[in-house]
N, C-alpha and C positions, 0 to 999 in steps of 0.2 A: 617654569617657576613652580614649585611643588608647594602646595597650600593643605594645610592638614585640616580637615573636616571637623568640625566641633562635635565631639562625642556626648551623647546623653546619658543620664543615668536610666538604667531599667526601672521602669516604675515599680516602686514596692507599695502596693496598695493593698491594704487588708481586704481579702475577699473570700468568699465562702469557696470551698473546694468545688470541684468539678463533680458531677455526678457520676456515680459508677459505671453507667452506661458508656460505651464508646462514644466518644465525642468526633462529630462528622465535620472536617474542616475542608474549605473550598480553595483551591489555589487559582487565581486568576489574575490576569496581567495583559499588559500590551504585547505584541510580539517583538522579540529580540530584547524583553526586558530580563531574559535570566531565568524565566518560570520554570523551564524544564532543569536547568542546573539545581534550582532550589529543589524540585521535587525529588531529583535523584539524591541530593544530599539528605534529604527528610527521610526518604523511604529505602535508598540503595537497591539490593536486588529484591526487597519486599514488597514488589509491585505486580500487577496483572492488568491485562487489557480485556476489558469487556465492550458492552456497548450501551447507549442510552436507550431506553426503551421505546421503541416505534420509529428510530430514525437510523440511517446509515452514518452514525458519526462515533467514534472511538471514545470509550470511557476509561481513561486510564486512572486505577486506584491503586493505593499502596497504604502501608501501615507504619507509623513512625511512634517510637517509644520516648514519649515527652519526658517521664521520670519513671524511676524504678517501678513504680505502681500504677502508671496511667500511660495508655496506648491510646493514639487516635487515628481515625481512619481519613487519609488524604486524598481528596479528589482533584484531579488535574483537568480544569476545564480548558476548552480551545482558545487560543490568543484572540482578543480583541481589542479594540481601540475605544469603544463605548458600547453602552447597552442599546443603541439602535444597530442592529446586526445586517451585514450586508451578504451574509452566505448561511446555508443550513447549518453549518457547523457551529456558528456564532449563536444561532437561534436556540439551542439546546441549554445555552446560559439563562435566558429569559425564561424558559420553561422551568427550570430548574430554582430560580431565584423569586418569581412571582407567585410560587405555589407553597405556601406555607404547610399545607397538608401532605405534601410529598414525603414520602419516606426517605428520599434523597437530600431534603433541605438542610443547609450547613447550619452548624450552631455557630460557626466564626468562619469569616472570609478573612485569607490572606491576600494582599494586593502587592504584587511586585512592580517596581517601579525602577526605571533607569534614573540615576541620580544625575547625570549627565545632560537629561532632556526631561526634567522634572515636570515643566509646565504642561507638557502634551499628556504625560502618564497621569497627571492629576484629574483630567477630565473624566476618566473612567472611576477613579477613586470617589469624586464627588458625587457622580450618579450612585454608586454603590452606598455611600454615606447616607443619603437621601432616602434610601430604602428602608433605613434603621435596622442594618444587619449589624451585628458585631464586627468590627474590622480590625487589623492590624497592616501597617503599611511597613513594607520588607523595602528598605531604600537600597537597591542593589547598585554595583558597580560603581561604589563609591572612589574605588581605585582610578577609573576613567575620568571621573568628575574632576577629582584633583589633577589628574594629566592636564585636562583641559582648561584648568583654572577657574574650577567653579567651587564656589564655597558655600556651603548650606549651615544654617544656623538651627542645627535639628531641635534643639529643645524649644525655640521660638515655633517650628513648624509643627512640633508634636503639640503644643498648647493651641495653636488655631485648627488643627484637624480634630483635636478632641479623642485622638486614638492614640496607641504607643506606635512609635515609629523606631525602627531597627536598623541602623546602617550595617550594610554587608557586602562581602564578596561572595556569591553564592559558587562561584567556579574553583575557589579556594577553601569554600567551607566556612570562612570567617564571619561571625555574626550569627552563625546556625544555633549554636548553644544558647545565647541568648534570646533568640526568637522561640524556642523551645520552652523556655521558662514563661514566657508571655504568654504562649499557646495553652499551657497548662492551666492557666488563671481563668477564672471564669468572668468574661469581660462585658459590657455593655456597649450598646451602641453610642455612637457619638452624639451629643447635643447639638452640635453645629449644623446650621442650614446652609446649603450652598446655593439653591435655586429656591425663588419664591415663585409659586404658581401663580399666574396671572389672575387677579380678581374676577374677571369676566367668564375664567374656566369653573370657577367653584362650584356654581349651580350643576353644573354638568357633573362633575367630579364627585359631588355629595349624592347625585343619584346613583354612580357606580359604586360609591363606598356602603350606600344602604343596600343596594342589589346583593353584593357579594361578602357582606360583613367586614369591609375593610377599616382601618382606622388612620391610614395613611393616605395623604394626598398625592403624593408623588407615584405611589404604588398604582393609585386609580388612574393617574395619567397615563401609566405604562400600559394599563389593560386598555384604554382608549386607543393607544398607538399600536398595540400588538394583538389585538382581540382575534385576528383571523389567524395568527400562527399560534397561539396558546392552546397546546394540545389537551389541556387539563380542562378546558371550557366545553360545554356542551353545544349541540348544533341550537339548541334553543337559546343560550346564553349569547351566542355569536350573532344570532338574527336579533336578538333585542339589543345588542350593543350597536350592531349596524343601524338599526333604526334611529336608535337614541343618538347617535353621532350624526346622521343625515339631518336630522330635525335641529341639531343644535350647530349645523354647519361647521363640522370640526375639521380641520385641514392639517394633517398629521406632518406632512413634509414641511409645512410654514411653521409650525409649531417646535418641531425639532430643531430649524435652523435657529428661531429665536431663543431657545433655551441654550443651543451651544455657543452662541454669542455672550448669553448673560453667565454662564458659568466661566468661559474664558476672561470674561471681564471681572469677575470675583477673583478667580485664581491668580490673575495678574495684580490684582491690588494686593491680595495675601502674600505673593510672593516678592513683592517690591523691596520688602526689609529683610527678607529671609534668605534670598540668595543673590550672590555677587558673583560676578564673573570678571575675572582678572587675566586676559588674555594673553599669553605669552608671546614675546617679541619673535615670531618664527613667521617666515614668508608664506608656509604652506603646510598643511598637516601632511605626515607621512602617508595616511589612506588615501588622501586625495591625489598626491603624486602617483601612487600605487595604481590607482584608478583610472589614470590618464593611460596607462599602459594596459592594465587587463580588461577595460572596456572600450579600448580603441575598435573604431570601426573597421578595422583591416586586422591589427594585430591581436586584437581581443578576439576574434574567431579562431585565429589560427593557434593561439595559446589554449584555447578551449578544446578544440580537437586534438591537439595533442595531449591533453590531459583525458580526453575519452578514449584515445589509443591505447595509454597506460591502463586506464581501468579495464578497456576490454581484452587486454593482454594479460592482465593480471588476473580477471575472473577465469580466464582459459587456463593461462600456464601456472599461477599459484596455486589455483583449486586442483589441478588435475593430478597432484601428489596424492594429498588426502582423499581426493574421491577415488583413486586407484586403490588406497589401502582400505576404504570402506567396502569397494565392490569385492576385492580380495578377502577380505575378512569375511564378509557375507557368504561368499564361495566356498571358503575354508569351512566355514559353521556348517554350510549345508552338507558338504561332502563329509564332515564328521559324524554328523547325524545318520546320513544314508548308508554310511559303511558300518555303522553299530546297529541300527534299527531298521526296520522295513514294515510296510504296510499302508493301507490307505491314509491313515491320520499323519504318518510321518510324511508322505508324499505332500499333503494338502499344507504341513507345515512348512516343509521346505520349499516346495514350488509356489506355494499361495501366501502363507502368512510373512516366513523370513524373506522371499523375495520382494514381497510387496513393502516389508519395512525397508530392506534396502534400496527401493526405489524412491522411499523417503529421505533417508540419511544420506544418500549420495548427492543429493541437492544442499546438505548445509553447507559445504565448503564455498560453494559458490555463493549463497546468500550471505555467509561470515565475510567473504572478501568485498562484494558489492556494497554491502551497507556499512563496512568499514571506511570505504573510501566516501561515501555519501555523508556518513557523520563527520569525517573529516573536512570535506568540503563546507559543510555547513556550519561546523564548531569553528573554522576560520574566517567566515564570512564571506567565501568566495562564490557560495552557491546563489546568494542574492543577486550578484552581479550576472552570472550565466542566465538565470532567468530574466532578467532585465534585458539583456543582449538580444535573445531567442524570442521575446513574448511577440515583438512585431511580425516576425516571421510565421510564427507558429499560429497567431491568433487568426489568419486569413484562413485557415482550415477548421477552425473550431476549437483549437487546442490553446495551449496556455504555454508560457515560457518556460515553466517548469514540467512539461510533457516532454522534454528533449532527452533526460535522464532514462525516463522508463522505456521509451522507444529505442534508444541506444542499446539498453542493457537488455532488451529482448533479443538481440541478436544471440546474445549467450544462452538466456534462458528466460521464459516468459513468467516463471514462477517469481524469482526475486525482483523482476520488472515490474510487475503489478503491485508488489508490494512497496515498490519505491514510489509509486503514485501517491502516497499518502501525503506528500509534501506539497500536494496541489490543494490549496484551500477551497477554491470554488468547486461546488458541488459538481455542476455540468461539465465544466472541463476535466474534473477528475474522472468522472463517469465514461466521458469519451475517450480519454487517455486509456483506461482501463479495458475498454471495450476493445479498442484497435490494437492494442501492444501485441497478442498473440500473432497478428497477420505477420510480424516481423519475423523473418527465418530463424530459427533459435538452432542450438547445435545438435539437437534432436534430430532434425531433419537431415543433417549431414550424411548419415549412412544410408538413408534413402536417396538421395541426390547423388551419391558417388557410384553408388551400384549402377543404378539406372543410366547416368549419364555414360559410364564405362560401357555400358552395353550397345548404345547408339550412336554415341559421339565420337568419332575418329580422334586419334591423339595427333592433333597436327599443330604446327608452329607457325605463326605468321611474324615477318620482321626479325625471326630468330629468337623471340622471346614471349610472344604472345601466344599462350596456350589455348586451342580452341575449347578443350574440357573446361579449362578455368574461366573463359570468358561467358560459358554457358552457365555456370555456377554462379558467376557474379551477376549475371542477369537475373537468376532467380531471385536473388537477395534484394536486387533493385525493384523487381515486380512486387516483392512482399512489401518494400517500403512505400512504393506508388500506392499499394491496395490499402494501407494503412492511413496514408493521408487522405484518399479521396473518400474513405468510408468514414473519415472524422467529419470531412466536409459535407456528407451526406448525414450524419447522425446530428449535426450542427442545426440542419433545416427541420429534422423531425423531433430532436429531444427539446421538451419545453420546460422551461424553469421561470419562475416567477423573479428570481435573483438575476440582477446584470453581472455581466463578467467585467469587472474592473481590475486593472493592476497597478496596485499602491503598493510599491515596494521602499521600504526604508532600509539603506545600506547601513548594516552594522560595520563597527570598526575592525579590522584585521586583528587577530589575535591568535596565539597559539591554541591549538585544540587541547581540550580537557580529556586526557585519556581514559579517565572513568567513565565519561560520558559516551566515549566512544566505546568502552567494553560494555557499559550497559545496552547500548543501542545493538549491539551483534548479539548478544545473549537474548534479548527481548525478542529480536526479529527470528531467529534460529529457533526460539523455543517456541513461539507462535506457530511458525511453519509445522514444525514436528506433531505438535500436539493436536492442531487443529486440522491442518490439511492431510496431516498423515493418518487420522482415522478414517477418512473417505478413501484414500488411496490403497490401504491395506484391505478395506473391505471389497471395495472393487476387485483387486487382485485376486482376493479368494475365489469371488463370484466367475471370473474369466478362468480360473483354473479348473473349477468344477465342471463348467461348459465344456472346456476342452479335453477332459479327463474321463467323462462320463457320456454313454449314449443310451438311447431307450431300448428295452429288451434285450437280446442276444446279439445286436448290432457289432459291439465290441470284439467278443469272441469271434464271432464270424468273420470280421475284418482281419483279425490274427491269424485264423487258419488260413483265409485267401492268401495273406502275405506269405506265409510259412509254405505254401504250396509253390507260389511263384518263385520264392527264393530257392527253393530246393531245385526246380527246374531251371533256374539260371545259373545254379553255382555259386550264388551269391556267399561273401564271408559274414563273420558273424555281426561285424559293425553295420555292414550294409543290410543285411537280414532286420535289424533292431530299428534301422532308419525306415525301412519298408513296412514294418509294423506300424511305426510310430506314425508314418503318412497315414496309412490306411484307417488306423483307429481316429485319428483326427477328421478325417472325411467322415467317419461314420460317428462320430461325437455330436453333442448338441449344438456346439459352435460349428461343425460341418453343416448339420442340417439347416441351421439358420443361413450358412453361407449360400447352400443350394436354394433356399427359399428367397434370398434377395438378389440372384443372378438375374432374375428378369429386368430389374431395377438398374442394375450396374452394367448390363450388357451395352446399352447405347454408348458408355465409356469406353468400350473395348475390353472390360474386364470379364473373367469367367468366377467360377464359386472360390477357386484357390486364391485369387486377389482378393475376394470378399472376405474370406476368412482373415487375411492380412488385415484388411480395411478395420474389420470389427475389433481384433486384438490390438491393434494400434491405438485405439481410443484409450488405452490403459495408459500407453506412451508410445510416440511416433518409432523410438527407437525398437520397439518389438517387431516392426515390420521386418527387419532382417533374420531375427530368429524364426519369425513364423514362416518366412519363405524357406528357410534352411529346413524346417521341419517338414512343410509340405513336399517340398523336392527332394526329400530324404537326403540331407547334407548333414554330416555329423558336427563339422566345426563352422558355426555361425560367423565368426572372426575371419575365417579365410575368404576373403572377398573373392579372390579370384577363382575359387570354385563354385562359389555362389553364381559368378558372372559365366563360367562355362557349362554349368548347368541350364541357367535360364538361357542361355544362347541356343542350346539344343531344345529346347521346349517347343513343341510343334502344336500347332491349331488342328482343328478337325479336317481340315484341308490338307495337312502335311506339310504347311509352311510355318516359317519362324513364328513364334508366338509374339516375343518382344520386338515387335515393329518400331520405328521411331514414333509413329502416330500413337501405339499404345503407352510406350515409355514416358513421352512427353505429357500425355494426357493424365498419367500416374503421378508424375513429378507435380505438375499443376494442380493436382488434387491432395497433394501432401502439404503442398505449399500455401493453400487456403483453408484445407478443413481443420476445424478444432478436434484435435486427437490428442488430448492431454488432460487426463483426469486429474493430475497434480494442479493444472492451470484452472480448472473449472473450480475446483475446491476451493483454491486460495481467491478467486475472484467471488465466490460464495461468502468466504468470509470476510473479505474487504468490504463488500456492499451489503452484508447483512440481509441478503436477499437471494433466493434462486432466480429471481427475475431475469437478472441480469446474465448468469452464467448458461440459462435454457437460451436466452436471446442470442447469445454468442452461439453456442451450439447451432442453433437453428440458422443464422444468418452465414456463418463461416460454412457450415455444410452445404448450405444451399448455393453459395458462391462457389464453392469448391466443385461441385456438381455441373453448374452450368458452366464455368470456366473450360473443366475437363472435357466435357461435351464437345464445346466449341474447338478445343485443342485436337481432339481426336479426328473430328469432321475436316478440319484443315490440313492435318496431316496425312489424311488418310488417301 
């Protein structure tokens, strides 16, 4: 049965115009209330991601043209169910709303509410209303409410709340124009009160109001609840509040529980005559029937792994063509420049700047494909079911149900995988996921694995179809997964956070994805990577090029003359001569000197200075290993793996024995499996955590783990 929701008139109130300064409007609401859809409708592509001062939480802001002459800044706050936060993400809300002196303090708050679950959504609204901040209720998903037989008397609701109530369907943009009209007006806070502060608390609250110059009992009560978390308070203020509350025997948890009960009592009374539910005569909702299959204890996991397989294949297969085009385009651009210009600056441009830029852009197709799938899964409502199914398993290792997607994505590339960890609300779980994700063997390690496996593992088959080399490769991936899981378990015991890891998940109804939101997600993630991580990658690429292209004094010229003399004595052709020169000059470069200097450190692993250079250059990207070995061993075409294999097989140690023994090759594979050798990953971790502490900790931990495990491997196989 379809019930038409009663529509209110848009309030036509004579109000003075908004001041010429740009209004700051905060967007807040429960998770799954359509807040992100509304933000995208209001701002479109005119949005950016920054960070709240002092915390590792994103601040998404955008600009909306309310009228031809009036523009407003929209701040998208993290989703929350109440003003009593359970995570660090939600705490930025109280920092923002309890400090009127902050430059980010909003002039207006837009509260999004799910019309099909109005009672729960009004808890947050009632708290915001008691803060006496001008508000508007964006009553979203009215179409879903109608389908479920929920009828809302919106004019009556608007009268009870004392604020404008705008019915809308944010996914389709319905009601956005009406909301903009209301947003352009200068609104006042509601005069309605939803919670009466207990009389016994008023003397305490009066002291807090006098101390901080407050004129609102409920704001003073929030200071009492959250004083330890409010970053704008001084240490002296926190100490004063702590003493005051202890003397007053103030019990925060008890007061929060009492307040919540009182608010729901008030909301129930208010909605008694405003909301009527006329349930349709159906045995079961479509979403519930679908959940019986998709969250089944057996079939649910099978379906999920099939979807993961599709995503995994798509990230490789679909992204390969545009990645090849980008790679070819960068190569052709370099070739064009080198054919028409020459000199040191040209070399720096082509081998440093443009090559570094190519290392940034080549990841964009993978990021786009991955986040397209993630956005579709989230838009349809399936992602909530996945996290629910996996949470019980992952939590044993200090992870979260939402950690599954980043870990699986890390097999393709750690960069988009780390970015996808943003879906994890809990700070501790998100940090652990970001920390361990690079241990998953990404596609950049494949060139290293394949060359070294081909060197020391015979191409044998068991049972006619099990390839020994393939089994070794699979074992490397399994070791990476186990390392990630047990590193998470270790970090779980070390990392301390006052927030407890709860998993409260509301299943949204299944719906078709909003393709505009999917597109905006792809553009936002791709742009963030190119402009944030890209700056670091290009800078490091230039530094590495300088270190490998120059040396102290006359070292380079002397190396060139020595190489030319040997080439003439051995009758080498032009290509072989150039390769010999490149190899000798690399040894004489600053990078070569550094390689020689670290040789004593890496010798216990079985490595020499040449491998040391490869290890250093691989910190730009692991794929650099093959190119570096090609240059060191005077091989012209790095793509010719068989040539590399033959050359490495003929390499001798000081005793004249084969240099690449199984012990040395396996040690090197284990080192590359564990080591954090990816500047782009470090850059994106820095961006996601808003701190250098985490990428540096990753670098130290993974490098140390790589060294120890490579040492053990070398000793075992020697």
